[in-house]
C-alpha positions as CSV (number, residue, x, y, z in Angstrom):
1,X,81.6,108.5,3.9
2,X,78.5,107.1,5.7
3,X,79.1,108.9,8.9
4,X,75.3,109.3,10.2
5,X,74.9,105.6,9.6
6,X,77.9,104.7,11.7
7,X,77.0,107.1,14.4
8,X,73.5,105.7,14.5
9,X,74.8,102.1,14.8
10,X,77.2,103.0,17.5
11,X,74.4,104.3,19.5
12,X,72.3,101.2,19.1
13,X,69.5,102.6,16.8
14,X,67.1,100.2,15.5
15,X,67.3,98.9,12.0
16,X,64.5,101.3,10.6
17,X,66.5,104.4,12.0
18,X,69.8,102.9,10.5
19,X,68.2,102.4,7.1
20,X,66.9,106.1,7.1
21,X,70.3,107.2,7.9
22,X,71.8,105.3,5.1
23,X,69.2,106.5,2.5
24,X,69.8,110.0,3.8
25,X,73.5,109.8,3.5
26,X,73.4,108.1,0.0
27,X,71.1,110.6,-1.4
28,X,73.3,113.2,-0.1
29,X,76.4,111.8,-1.7
30,X,74.7,111.3,-5.0
31,X,73.1,114.6,-5.1
32,X,76.6,116.2,-4.3
33,X,78.7,114.0,-7.0
34,X,76.1,113.4,-9.6
35,X,74.2,116.5,-10.2
36,X,72.4,115.5,-13.4
37,X,73.5,111.9,-13.6
38,X,71.8,109.8,-11.0
39,X,72.6,106.0,-11.4
40,X,69.7,103.7,-12.4
41,X,69.7,102.0,-9.3
42,X,70.6,102.9,-5.7
43,X,71.7,100.3,-3.4
44,X,68.9,99.2,-1.0
45,X,70.9,98.4,2.0
46,X,74.2,99.3,3.4
47,X,75.7,95.8,2.5
48,X,74.8,96.5,-1.2
49,X,77.0,99.7,-1.5
50,X,80.7,99.6,-3.1
51,X,81.9,101.2,0.2
52,X,81.0,98.2,2.0
53,X,81.9,95.4,-0.6
54,X,85.2,96.9,-1.8
55,X,86.0,99.6,0.8
56,X,86.2,99.7,4.6
57,X,82.5,99.5,5.2
58,X,82.4,95.9,6.4
59,X,85.0,96.6,9.0
60,X,83.6,99.9,10.2
61,X,80.0,98.5,10.5
62,X,81.2,95.6,12.5
63,X,83.4,97.8,14.7
64,X,80.5,100.2,15.5
65,X,77.9,97.3,16.1
66,X,80.1,94.9,18.3
67,X,79.3,95.0,21.9
68,X,81.8,96.6,24.3
69,X,84.8,94.1,25.1
70,X,84.2,95.4,28.9
71,X,81.1,93.2,28.9
72,X,83.2,90.0,28.0
73,X,85.9,90.9,30.7
74,X,83.4,91.7,33.3
75,X,81.6,88.2,32.8
76,X,85.0,86.3,32.9
77,X,86.0,88.3,36.0
78,X,82.6,87.4,37.8
79,X,82.6,83.8,36.3
80,X,79.2,84.6,34.7
81,X,78.9,82.2,32.0
82,X,75.5,83.5,30.9
83,X,77.2,87.0,30.4
84,X,80.2,85.5,28.5
85,X,77.5,83.5,26.4
86,X,75.2,86.6,25.6
87,X,78.4,88.5,24.6
88,X,79.4,85.8,22.0
89,X,75.8,85.6,20.9
90,X,75.9,89.6,20.2
91,X,79.2,89.1,18.4
92,X,77.7,86.3,16.1
93,X,74.6,88.6,15.5
94,X,77.0,91.2,14.3
95,X,78.7,88.9,12.0
96,X,75.5,87.8,10.6
97,X,74.1,91.3,10.3
98,X,77.1,92.5,8.6
99,X,78.6,89.6,6.4
100,X,82.3,89.7,5.1
101,X,81.9,90.4,1.4
102,X,83.6,87.8,-0.9
């Protein structure tokens, strides 16, 4: 559904580019499905969408944003505690950026 957004997320695009992709995708979806009935409010961010809250959006966004597991394994193999700590920080940043909807 939000393929452009996920693609930009996988490539590490900055937040402003991600939000542009999100808005572009969202407007395309609404223009294709609601020719004359635009909703009163369009979600401002990806975490405000039904796709994120009730679908697979949270999982897909987190999966695309997590750092590669190879970084963690490389840190373990080299015994590099700083690299391991950075990997964990990046994972926590992803969790904060894309919180689980409850």
